[in-house]
Backbone as numpy.savetxt, mean C-alpha at the origin, in Angstrom:
# Nx Ny Nz CAx CAy CAz Cx Cy Cz
2.63 26.58 -56.22 2.95 25.15 -55.95 3.69 24.96 -54.65
4.62 25.87 -54.35 5.26 25.79 -53.02 4.35 25.92 -51.89
3.36 26.86 -52.11 2.30 26.98 -50.98 1.57 25.70 -50.81
1.13 24.96 -51.88 0.40 23.71 -51.77 1.27 22.71 -51.05
2.50 22.69 -51.36 3.45 21.63 -50.67 3.58 21.95 -49.25
3.67 23.27 -48.90 3.81 23.60 -47.48 2.50 23.18 -46.73
1.32 23.39 -47.31 0.07 23.06 -46.72 -0.06 21.52 -46.52
0.39 20.85 -47.54 0.35 19.30 -47.44 1.26 18.91 -46.34
2.53 19.51 -46.28 3.45 19.24 -45.24 2.92 19.36 -43.80
2.31 20.54 -43.64 1.58 20.87 -42.31 0.49 19.97 -41.98
-0.30 19.55 -43.01 -1.37 18.59 -42.79 -0.83 17.27 -42.31
0.28 16.80 -42.93 0.94 15.61 -42.50 1.45 15.60 -41.13
2.10 16.75 -40.81 2.60 16.95 -39.43 1.45 16.93 -38.39
0.38 17.67 -38.72 -0.77 17.71 -37.82 -1.37 16.34 -37.60
-1.41 15.54 -38.72 -1.97 14.14 -38.57 -1.05 13.30 -37.68
0.25 13.45 -37.94 1.23 12.70 -37.04 1.16 13.09 -35.58
0.93 14.43 -35.33 0.83 14.88 -33.96 -0.42 14.33 -33.36
-1.51 14.31 -34.12 -2.83 13.82 -33.64 -2.70 12.33 -33.32
-1.99 11.53 -34.13 -1.78 10.13 -33.87 -0.96 9.90 -32.59
0.18 10.72 -32.39 0.94 10.61 -31.31 0.21 11.00 -30.02
-0.61 12.01 -30.04 -1.44 12.46 -28.96 -2.41 11.36 -28.59
-3.00 10.69 -29.62 -3.93 9.62 -29.35 -3.22 8.40 -28.68
-2.11 7.99 -29.17 -1.33 6.92 -28.62 -0.87 7.22 -27.23
-0.48 8.44 -26.98 -0.05 8.88 -25.63 -1.18 8.75 -24.62
-2.37 9.27 -25.11 -3.58 9.21 -24.28 -3.98 7.72 -23.94
-4.01 6.89 -24.92 -4.26 5.51 -24.81 -3.34 4.83 -23.76
-2.03 5.08 -23.98 -1.04 4.56 -23.05 -1.29 4.90 -21.63
-1.60 6.27 -21.44 -1.95 6.68 -20.16 -3.12 6.01 -19.48
-4.13 5.91 -20.41 -5.36 5.25 -19.92 -5.09 3.71 -19.57
-4.28 3.11 -20.41 -3.92 1.73 -20.21 -3.14 1.51 -18.78
-2.23 2.41 -18.65 -1.41 2.39 -17.42 -2.24 2.53 -16.22
-3.14 3.62 -16.25 -4.04 3.79 -15.09 -4.99 2.61 -14.83
-5.51 2.10 -15.95 -6.46 0.93 -15.83 -5.84 -0.31 -15.28
-4.38 -0.42 -15.46 -3.74 -1.56 -14.96 -3.39 -1.45 -13.48
-3.11 -0.25 -13.10 -2.68 -0.02 -11.75 -3.85 0.05 -10.74
-4.92 0.65 -11.15 -6.15 0.76 -10.17 -7.37 0.04 -10.78
-7.85 -0.71 -9.79 -9.08 -1.57 -10.13 -10.06 -1.38 -8.97
-10.59 -0.12 -8.90 -11.48 0.11 -7.67 -12.87 -0.44 -7.87
-13.55 -0.85 -6.77 -14.89 -1.26 -6.72 -15.68 -0.38 -5.88
-16.67 0.18 -6.43 -17.47 1.24 -5.66 -18.50 0.63 -4.73
-18.83 -0.69 -4.96 -19.87 -1.30 -4.18 -19.27 -2.10 -2.98
-19.67 -1.68 -1.75 -19.31 -2.46 -0.62 -20.27 -3.61 -0.39
-19.73 -4.79 -0.36 -20.61 -5.99 -0.13 -20.63 -6.45 1.31
-19.87 -5.76 2.18 -19.82 -5.96 3.66 -20.03 -4.58 4.31
-20.36 -4.67 5.60 -20.61 -3.37 6.38 -19.57 -3.10 7.33
-18.75 -4.09 7.70 -17.83 -3.95 8.76 -18.24 -4.62 10.00
-19.54 -4.84 10.17 -20.23 -5.42 11.36 -20.01 -6.93 11.34
-19.55 -7.47 10.20 -19.39 -8.92 10.08 -18.44 -9.50 11.11
-17.40 -8.77 11.54 -16.50 -9.22 12.55 -17.08 -9.42 13.99
-18.30 -8.86 14.14 -18.95 -9.08 15.38 -18.34 -8.34 16.55
-17.76 -7.20 16.31 -17.06 -6.43 17.31 -17.33 -4.98 17.09
-17.11 -4.14 18.13 -17.33 -2.71 17.89 -16.39 -2.14 16.90
-16.94 -1.11 16.16 -16.14 -0.48 15.14 -16.83 0.87 14.78
-16.04 1.75 14.13 -16.58 3.02 13.78 -16.52 3.19 12.27
-17.65 3.56 11.66 -17.67 3.90 10.21 -17.22 5.29 10.08
-16.07 5.62 9.57 -15.42 6.88 9.65 -15.43 7.64 8.34
-15.73 8.90 8.42 -15.52 9.81 7.23 -14.47 10.83 7.67
-13.56 11.00 6.75 -12.47 12.01 7.07 -11.97 12.55 5.74
-11.08 13.49 5.74 -10.64 14.19 4.51 -9.11 13.92 4.38
-8.79 13.74 3.04 -7.41 13.62 2.62 -6.71 15.04 2.83
-5.44 15.06 2.59 -4.65 16.31 2.79 -5.15 17.40 1.87
-5.67 17.00 0.75 -6.15 17.96 -0.25 -7.66 18.17 -0.12
-8.28 17.67 0.86 -9.78 17.90 1.03 -10.71 16.88 0.51
-10.24 15.90 -0.21 -11.17 14.83 -0.84 -11.70 14.01 0.41
-13.01 13.77 0.35 -13.65 13.03 1.42 -13.50 11.59 1.22
-13.15 10.84 2.31 -12.77 9.48 2.29 -13.49 8.69 3.44
-13.59 7.40 3.22 -14.36 6.57 4.08 -13.39 5.42 4.57
-13.64 5.00 5.87 -12.81 3.87 6.42 -13.57 3.27 7.60
-12.97 2.22 8.16 -13.51 1.52 9.32 -12.37 1.45 10.31
-12.69 1.86 11.65 -11.76 1.83 12.74 -12.22 0.71 13.68
-11.39 -0.28 13.95 -11.68 -1.34 14.84 -10.77 -1.23 16.08
-11.40 -0.87 17.27 -10.57 -0.73 18.47 -10.02 -2.12 18.94
-8.85 -2.04 19.57 -8.23 -3.21 20.13 -9.10 -3.87 21.20
-8.87 -5.12 21.47 -9.63 -5.86 22.55 -9.46 -5.07 23.85
-10.49 -5.16 24.65 -10.49 -4.52 25.95 -9.27 -5.15 26.70
-8.55 -4.23 27.41 -7.41 -4.65 28.28 -6.23 -5.21 27.52
-6.27 -4.98 26.16 -5.06 -5.51 25.43 -3.86 -4.68 25.82
-2.65 -5.33 25.97 -1.36 -4.63 26.29 -0.94 -3.90 25.12
-1.48 -4.07 23.97 -1.15 -3.22 22.77 -2.15 -2.31 22.30
-3.04 -1.82 23.33 -4.16 -0.96 22.92 -3.63 0.43 22.54
-2.35 0.70 22.78 -1.83 2.02 22.44 -1.36 2.03 20.91
-1.25 0.79 20.37 -0.78 0.73 18.97 -1.86 0.67 17.94
-1.73 1.35 16.82 -2.71 1.34 15.77 -1.99 1.01 14.45
-2.63 -0.03 13.75 -2.15 -0.36 12.46 -3.01 0.35 11.35
-2.35 1.12 10.52 -3.06 1.81 9.43 -2.97 1.01 8.19
-3.99 0.40 7.77 -4.07 -0.62 6.65 -4.21 0.11 5.36
-3.19 0.10 4.50 -3.26 0.69 3.11 -3.38 -0.53 2.11
-4.64 -0.72 1.65 -4.96 -1.86 0.95 -4.38 -1.89 -0.50
-4.61 -3.01 -1.16 -4.10 -3.14 -2.62 -4.81 -2.43 -3.66
-4.60 -2.67 -4.90 -5.09 -1.95 -6.00 -6.45 -2.23 -6.47
-7.10 -3.29 -5.92 -8.40 -3.75 -6.36 -9.42 -3.78 -5.21
-10.70 -3.75 -5.52 -11.76 -3.85 -4.55 -11.94 -2.64 -3.78
-12.16 -2.88 -2.40 -12.24 -1.78 -1.44 -12.14 -2.43 -0.02
-12.46 -1.62 1.01 -12.16 -2.13 2.34 -13.01 -3.36 2.71
-14.11 -3.54 1.98 -15.03 -4.62 2.29 -14.35 -5.98 2.04
-13.34 -6.07 1.25 -12.71 -7.24 0.93 -11.51 -7.58 1.90
-11.34 -6.68 3.00 -10.19 -6.84 3.79 -10.51 -7.22 5.23
-11.70 -7.80 5.44 -12.12 -8.09 6.83 -11.34 -9.15 7.44
-10.90 -10.16 6.59 -10.14 -11.27 7.19 -8.76 -10.74 7.58
-8.23 -9.87 6.83 -6.92 -9.23 7.19 -7.03 -8.41 8.42
-8.15 -7.63 8.58 -8.35 -6.81 9.76 -8.48 -7.76 10.98
-9.15 -8.89 10.83 -9.37 -9.79 11.96 -8.04 -10.42 12.40
-7.18 -10.80 11.44 -5.80 -11.44 11.83 -4.98 -10.34 12.45
-5.06 -9.10 12.01 -4.24 -8.02 12.78 -4.88 -7.74 14.12
-6.17 -7.74 14.27 -6.80 -7.53 15.47 -6.47 -8.62 16.53
-6.22 -9.83 16.01 -5.84 -11.00 16.96 -4.49 -10.78 17.58
-3.71 -9.78 17.06 -2.34 -9.48 17.76 -2.53 -8.39 18.85
-3.76 -7.91 19.02 -4.02 -7.02 20.17 -3.93 -5.60 19.76
-3.81 -5.16 18.57 -3.65 -3.81 18.14 -5.00 -3.24 17.68
-5.09 -1.96 17.56 -6.16 -1.32 16.87 -5.96 -1.30 15.34
-6.95 -1.33 14.53 -6.83 -1.40 13.07 -7.69 -0.27 12.45
-7.06 0.48 11.60 -7.89 1.47 10.73 -7.66 1.20 9.33
-8.72 0.77 8.55 -8.63 0.46 7.13 -9.39 1.49 6.51
-8.93 2.00 5.34 -9.58 3.03 4.66 -9.54 2.87 3.23
-10.49 3.46 2.43 -10.40 3.38 0.95 -9.82 4.65 0.41
-8.94 4.44 -0.59 -8.39 5.53 -1.31 -9.42 6.16 -2.08
-9.23 7.41 -2.59 -10.18 8.22 -3.49 -10.55 7.20 -4.67
-11.83 7.23 -4.95 -12.31 6.38 -6.07 -12.60 4.94 -5.71
-12.32 4.47 -4.50 -12.60 3.18 -4.10 -13.70 3.24 -3.08
-14.67 2.21 -3.12 -15.75 2.13 -2.14 -16.55 3.39 -2.14
-16.81 3.98 -0.96 -17.63 5.21 -0.88 -16.74 6.46 -0.89
-15.43 6.29 -0.98 -14.56 7.55 -0.98 -14.77 8.26 -2.28
-14.66 9.57 -2.22 -14.91 10.41 -3.45 -13.59 10.41 -4.35
-13.82 11.03 -5.44 -12.58 11.25 -6.36 -12.21 10.15 -7.20
-11.00 10.31 -7.77 -10.48 9.34 -8.70 -9.01 9.10 -8.24
-8.60 7.80 -8.31 -7.22 7.46 -7.78 -6.19 7.95 -8.65
-5.05 8.43 -8.03 -3.81 8.84 -8.64 -2.74 8.53 -7.66
-1.52 8.46 -8.15 -0.41 8.14 -7.22 -0.23 9.14 -6.09
-0.20 10.37 -6.43 -0.16 11.48 -5.39 -1.36 11.52 -4.55
-2.58 11.26 -5.19 -3.80 11.20 -4.41 -3.78 10.19 -3.37
-3.33 8.92 -3.63 -3.23 7.91 -2.68 -2.30 8.29 -1.48
-1.29 8.93 -1.76 -0.32 9.40 -0.74 -1.02 10.43 0.18
-1.79 11.28 -0.37 -2.55 12.37 0.36 -3.60 11.66 1.21
-4.22 10.57 0.62 -5.25 9.88 1.35 -4.68 9.19 2.60
-3.47 8.55 2.44 -2.89 7.98 3.61 -2.50 8.93 4.70
-2.05 10.11 4.25 -1.73 11.20 5.20 -2.95 11.63 5.95
-4.12 11.64 5.24 -5.40 12.05 5.89 -5.81 11.01 6.93
-5.61 9.74 6.58 -5.91 8.63 7.54 -5.02 8.69 8.74
-3.74 8.98 8.47 -2.74 9.13 9.57 -3.15 10.26 10.49
-3.57 11.43 9.91 -3.98 12.54 10.80 -5.20 12.21 11.58
-6.13 11.43 11.03 -7.26 11.03 11.78 -6.93 10.19 13.00
-6.03 9.26 12.85 -5.46 8.48 13.94 -4.89 9.29 15.01
-4.13 10.33 14.60 -3.53 11.23 15.55 -4.65 11.98 16.34
-5.64 12.44 15.61 -6.73 13.22 16.34 -7.58 12.20 17.21
-7.44 10.91 16.96 -8.07 9.83 17.77 -7.26 9.67 19.03
-5.95 10.23 19.09 -5.25 10.05 20.36 -3.96 9.20 20.22
-3.70 8.70 19.05 -2.52 7.81 18.79 -1.36 8.64 18.56
-0.25 8.46 19.26 1.03 9.20 19.01 1.69 8.66 17.73
2.40 9.47 16.96 3.00 9.08 15.78 3.81 7.77 15.81
4.55 7.66 16.97 5.41 6.43 17.01 4.59 5.17 17.41
3.36 5.31 17.70 2.49 4.20 17.99 1.65 3.87 16.77
1.84 4.43 15.59 1.15 4.18 14.38 2.02 3.37 13.45
1.52 2.16 13.05 2.32 1.33 12.18 1.58 1.24 10.83
2.27 1.61 9.75 1.73 1.59 8.46 1.77 0.17 7.91
0.69 -0.42 7.37 0.61 -1.80 6.82 0.29 -1.57 5.35
1.15 -1.96 4.49 0.92 -1.81 3.00 0.75 -3.22 2.33
-0.48 -3.46 1.82 -0.75 -4.64 1.14 -0.62 -4.49 -0.42
0.29 -5.16 -1.06 0.56 -5.02 -2.45 0.85 -3.57 -2.88
0.00 -3.00 -3.63 0.16 -1.54 -4.01 0.26 -0.75 -2.86
-0.49 -1.13 -1.79 -0.51 -0.31 -0.53 0.90 -0.17 0.15
1.81 -1.18 -0.25 3.18 -1.00 0.21 3.86 0.25 -0.34
3.52 0.58 -1.55 4.06 1.81 -2.12 3.48 3.12 -1.42
2.21 2.95 -1.04 1.59 4.03 -0.30 2.19 4.06 1.14
2.33 2.99 1.74 2.81 2.99 3.14 4.28 3.55 3.16
5.14 3.09 2.28 6.51 3.59 2.31 6.63 5.02 2.02
5.77 5.63 1.22 5.73 7.13 1.03 5.32 7.74 2.22
4.28 7.18 2.89 3.78 7.74 4.19 4.87 7.83 5.16
5.73 6.81 5.19 6.84 6.74 6.18 7.86 7.82 5.81
7.93 8.24 4.59 8.85 9.35 4.11 8.31 10.64 4.59
7.06 10.76 4.66 6.34 12.11 4.89 6.01 12.30 6.39
5.71 11.22 7.09 5.27 11.37 8.50 6.04 10.47 9.42
5.94 10.71 10.71 6.65 9.84 11.69 5.78 8.63 11.93
6.45 7.51 11.90 5.75 6.19 12.19 6.53 5.38 13.14
5.84 4.43 13.80 6.57 3.43 14.71 7.21 2.28 13.94
6.56 2.04 12.79 7.14 0.90 11.99 6.32 0.76 10.67
6.77 -0.10 9.78 6.08 -0.37 8.53 6.07 -1.85 8.24
5.01 -2.30 7.67 4.81 -3.69 7.27 4.53 -3.68 5.76
5.26 -4.39 4.93 4.99 -4.49 3.57 4.62 -5.91 3.20
3.41 -6.12 2.81 2.90 -7.44 2.47 2.67 -7.61 0.95
3.36 -8.59 0.35 3.15 -8.91 -1.07 3.35 -7.66 -1.88
4.41 -6.90 -1.62 4.64 -5.57 -2.21 5.76 -5.71 -3.25
5.60 -5.05 -4.43 6.56 -4.93 -5.47 7.62 -3.93 -5.20
8.73 -4.04 -5.88 9.77 -2.99 -5.79 9.31 -1.60 -6.26
8.68 -1.66 -7.47 8.14 -0.42 -8.08 7.21 -0.82 -9.22
6.30 0.10 -9.64 5.45 -0.11 -10.71 6.20 -0.45 -12.04
7.22 0.38 -12.38 7.97 -0.04 -13.53 8.58 -1.39 -13.59
9.10 -1.82 -12.32 9.67 -3.17 -12.23 8.60 -4.20 -12.55
7.48 -4.12 -11.90 6.40 -5.18 -12.02 5.88 -5.13 -13.38
5.59 -3.87 -13.83 5.00 -3.68 -15.10 5.90 -4.21 -16.27
7.21 -4.14 -16.23 8.11 -4.71 -17.23 8.03 -6.21 -17.20
7.77 -6.85 -16.03 7.65 -8.32 -15.95 6.24 -8.79 -16.46
5.24 -8.00 -16.23 3.93 -8.43 -16.65 3.63 -8.13 -18.15
4.29 -7.02 -18.66 4.12 -6.60 -20.09 5.46 -6.48 -20.72
6.25 -7.63 -20.90 7.55 -7.42 -21.42 7.66 -6.88 -22.87
6.58 -6.93 -23.58 6.56 -6.43 -24.92 6.32 -4.89 -25.11
6.06 -4.27 -23.90 5.90 -2.84 -23.87 7.07 -2.14 -23.27
7.35 -0.86 -23.69 8.45 -0.10 -23.07 8.08 0.59 -21.77
7.67 -0.30 -20.81 7.13 0.14 -19.58 8.04 1.12 -18.84
9.24 0.81 -18.76 10.20 1.63 -18.03 10.23 3.07 -18.54
10.10 3.14 -19.91 10.20 4.47 -20.56 8.92 5.25 -20.47
7.77 4.53 -20.41 6.45 5.22 -20.56 5.89 5.44 -19.20
6.24 4.68 -18.17 5.63 4.72 -16.87 5.64 6.09 -16.19
4.48 6.58 -15.84 4.40 7.83 -15.09 3.94 7.52 -13.65
3.50 6.36 -13.36 3.10 5.93 -11.96 4.25 5.12 -11.43
4.84 5.40 -10.29 6.10 4.77 -9.81 5.86 3.96 -8.61
5.42 4.42 -7.53 5.24 3.66 -6.21 6.72 2.99 -5.98
7.69 3.68 -6.00 9.05 3.10 -5.95 9.48 2.75 -4.53
8.99 1.74 -4.03 9.21 1.37 -2.60 10.72 1.03 -2.39
11.37 0.32 -3.31 12.69 -0.11 -3.11 13.67 1.08 -2.98
13.38 2.22 -3.62 14.30 3.36 -3.46 14.02 4.08 -2.22
12.86 3.91 -1.59 12.60 4.67 -0.37 13.04 3.93 0.89
13.13 2.56 0.85 13.46 1.84 2.07 14.80 2.24 2.65
15.85 2.40 1.82 17.14 2.77 2.43 17.12 4.07 3.24
16.12 4.93 3.02 16.01 6.19 3.72 15.14 6.13 4.98
14.55 4.98 5.19 13.68 4.80 6.43 14.44 4.31 7.60
14.29 4.92 8.73 14.97 4.44 9.97 13.92 3.99 10.99
13.08 3.10 10.62 12.04 2.53 11.47 12.04 0.98 11.29
11.61 0.19 12.25 11.42 -1.23 12.05 10.59 -1.60 10.82
11.06 -2.63 10.12 10.43 -3.02 8.83 10.13 -4.46 8.88
8.88 -4.89 8.48 8.51 -6.21 8.31 8.14 -6.49 6.88
8.79 -7.44 6.20 8.51 -7.79 4.88 7.78 -9.26 4.84
6.58 -9.28 4.27 5.82 -10.50 4.32 5.52 -10.88 2.80
5.74 -12.04 2.49 5.51 -12.52 1.12 5.46 -14.05 1.02
4.79 -14.51 -0.02 4.62 -15.84 -0.30 5.46 -16.31 -1.51
6.15 -17.50 -1.43 6.88 -17.91 -2.54 5.97 -18.41 -3.79
4.66 -18.70 -3.41 3.82 -19.06 -4.53 2.91 -17.90 -5.01
3.38 -16.63 -4.72 2.61 -15.48 -5.16 2.81 -15.47 -6.65
1.73 -15.69 -7.47 1.78 -15.73 -8.88 1.72 -14.43 -9.61
1.58 -13.26 -8.90 1.52 -11.99 -9.49 2.67 -11.18 -9.27
3.08 -11.07 -8.02 4.27 -10.32 -7.67 5.39 -11.32 -7.14
6.36 -11.54 -7.93 7.35 -12.59 -7.56 8.04 -12.35 -6.18
8.46 -13.47 -5.68 9.11 -13.56 -4.33 10.35 -12.64 -4.38
11.03 -12.49 -5.49 12.25 -11.74 -5.58 12.04 -10.29 -5.33
10.79 -9.78 -5.55 10.50 -8.37 -5.09 10.68 -8.16 -3.64
10.22 -9.13 -2.82 10.24 -9.05 -1.43 11.74 -9.23 -0.92
12.46 -10.02 -1.68 13.92 -10.13 -1.31 14.62 -8.88 -1.53
14.37 -8.17 -2.67 15.01 -6.85 -2.97 14.63 -5.87 -1.90
13.25 -5.82 -1.68 12.79 -4.81 -0.64 13.55 -5.06 0.69
13.57 -6.34 1.09 14.24 -6.66 2.41 15.71 -6.22 2.37
16.35 -6.53 1.33 17.82 -6.13 1.22 18.03 -4.69 1.29
17.02 -3.88 0.73 17.09 -2.40 0.71 16.81 -1.81 2.02
16.06 -2.51 2.88 15.65 -1.92 4.16 16.75 -1.95 5.18
16.72 -0.94 6.12 17.66 -0.86 7.19 17.26 -1.69 8.43
18.13 -2.05 9.26 17.78 -2.69 10.48 17.07 -1.74 11.43
16.27 -2.26 12.33 15.83 -3.57 12.56 14.80 -4.03 11.56
14.84 -5.25 11.09 14.02 -5.79 10.04 13.72 -7.25 10.21
12.53 -7.64 9.69 12.18 -9.03 9.82 11.56 -9.51 8.48
11.89 -10.69 8.12 11.29 -11.32 6.88 10.43 -12.51 7.28
9.18 -12.51 6.83 8.27 -13.64 7.30 7.53 -14.15 6.01
7.79 -15.41 5.81 7.15 -16.05 4.58 5.62 -16.37 4.83
4.80 -15.97 3.90 3.44 -16.34 3.97 3.16 -17.50 3.13
1.98 -18.12 3.38 1.46 -19.19 2.59 0.24 -18.68 1.81
-0.06 -19.34 0.69 -1.19 -18.86 -0.13 -0.78 -17.90 -1.19
-1.67 -17.75 -2.12 -1.34 -16.92 -3.35 -1.45 -15.40 -3.01
-1.27 -14.55 -4.07 -1.24 -13.18 -3.92 -2.52 -12.65 -3.29
-3.66 -13.24 -3.68 -5.04 -12.65 -3.21 -5.51 -13.37 -1.99
-4.68 -14.16 -1.40 -5.04 -14.89 -0.22 -3.93 -14.97 0.84
-3.45 -13.80 1.25 -2.28 -13.79 2.18 -2.67 -14.29 3.57
-3.90 -14.36 3.96 -4.34 -14.77 5.24 -4.97 -16.10 5.16
-4.45 -17.00 4.20 -4.89 -18.38 4.03 -4.66 -19.21 5.33
-3.74 -18.79 6.15 -3.46 -19.51 7.45 -3.41 -18.37 8.41
-4.53 -17.91 9.04 -4.53 -16.82 9.95 -3.56 -16.85 11.15
-3.39 -18.03 11.69 -2.51 -18.16 12.84 -1.02 -17.95 12.43
-0.64 -18.40 11.33 0.62 -18.22 10.81 0.89 -16.74 10.45
-0.09 -16.17 9.80 -0.07 -14.75 9.46 0.20 -13.82 10.79
-0.67 -14.15 11.72 -0.64 -13.30 12.96 0.68 -13.61 13.71
1.19 -14.80 13.56 2.53 -15.10 14.25 3.63 -14.22 13.74
3.58 -14.00 12.39 4.55 -13.06 11.84 4.42 -11.69 12.33
3.29 -11.21 12.32 3.02 -9.81 12.85 3.40 -9.69 14.30
2.99 -10.76 15.09 3.36 -10.74 16.54 4.88 -10.72 16.74
5.60 -11.46 15.99 7.07 -11.46 16.05 7.63 -10.09 15.67
7.06 -9.45 14.75 7.46 -8.03 14.41 7.17 -7.11 15.49
6.00 -7.11 16.18 5.65 -6.29 17.16 6.55 -6.52 18.41
6.88 -7.78 18.64 7.82 -8.09 19.72 9.18 -7.46 19.40
9.61 -7.54 18.18 10.85 -6.85 17.71 10.81 -5.29 17.92
9.63 -4.75 17.52 9.48 -3.37 17.70 9.51 -2.94 19.14
8.89 -3.72 20.00 8.86 -3.36 21.47 10.26 -3.57 22.01
10.98 -4.55 21.62 12.39 -4.76 22.15 13.31 -3.67 21.65
13.06 -3.16 20.40 13.91 -2.09 19.89 13.64 -0.87 20.61
12.40 -0.61 21.06 12.12 0.55 21.88 12.69 0.53 23.24
12.77 -0.65 23.79 13.37 -0.87 25.14 14.94 -0.74 25.10
15.52 -1.05 23.91 16.95 -0.94 23.86 17.37 -0.05 22.61
17.10 1.24 22.66 17.22 2.24 21.58 18.72 2.21 21.03
19.67 1.80 21.73 21.07 1.88 21.25 21.45 0.69 20.57
20.58 -0.37 20.64 20.94 -1.70 20.08 20.20 -1.94 18.76
20.89 -2.23 17.73 20.26 -2.56 16.41 19.85 -4.01 16.46
18.65 -4.28 16.25 18.14 -5.73 16.30 17.99 -6.23 14.84
18.26 -7.42 14.66 18.13 -8.08 13.36 17.33 -9.34 13.51
16.42 -9.56 12.62 15.64 -10.80 12.62 15.27 -11.20 11.20
15.30 -12.54 11.02 14.90 -13.01 9.64 14.28 -14.37 9.94
13.06 -14.66 9.40 12.45 -15.94 9.55 11.77 -16.49 8.30
11.92 -17.73 8.07 11.19 -18.35 6.97 10.42 -19.58 7.51
9.62 -19.34 8.50 8.92 -20.40 9.16 7.78 -20.97 8.22
């Protein structure tokens, strides 16, 4: 009798463990599916901008093969030595970022936009650490192209802000731009799914707000007050956490249309580049800037 009771008890425990394992697996799947929305199909080629560019293949720090487009600065641009490394958001691929590339190119810099693993033609499957290694691979490609570390500016769009801030922790950069970026995945997740214990179960962090106080490079925060996905207060917290020199620039348009007014967008980036150049000219002077134009 005792033996039967023990067997029944073990079977019950085994069933409970199986249910717990199933729920844990489903939660991890749900988390990953909410954070990453890759599109494997490129609907543009990069040639649509009507300017020279390179279709680039390179490797992440762990050897995963990645794809990107490099757009050189305009001929005789005074900012031809600067390169913006564009870390895009969590959805689509580089083919959806041509308007952003054009707006950045209008400021006179070079632009390198790449796809994380699992996006576009890049191999692999996206993970938090994987995206960090991908950005490091893109950074190394720019160095091999001839750009010095302090002439590379990381640009993070939405989720890409978490990637760019981690890149700034691991590598030397000239500056960082965070556009429509959240404080962290647990923070935005708790807002989007208030009925779930997001802060307890989250394994994906992208904790930008905790990293900014440790960065000693110029920072530009760009965000729209009508962003319906990532609230404006995330930008305010990120800006408060960042060290000087820093600049805040309000965008117009919703979360998925940050370049709704290209001239206004480029004006913010230009102001930041001017701040960066002034900071280099006066290394002992801390510069401060804030704009809500």
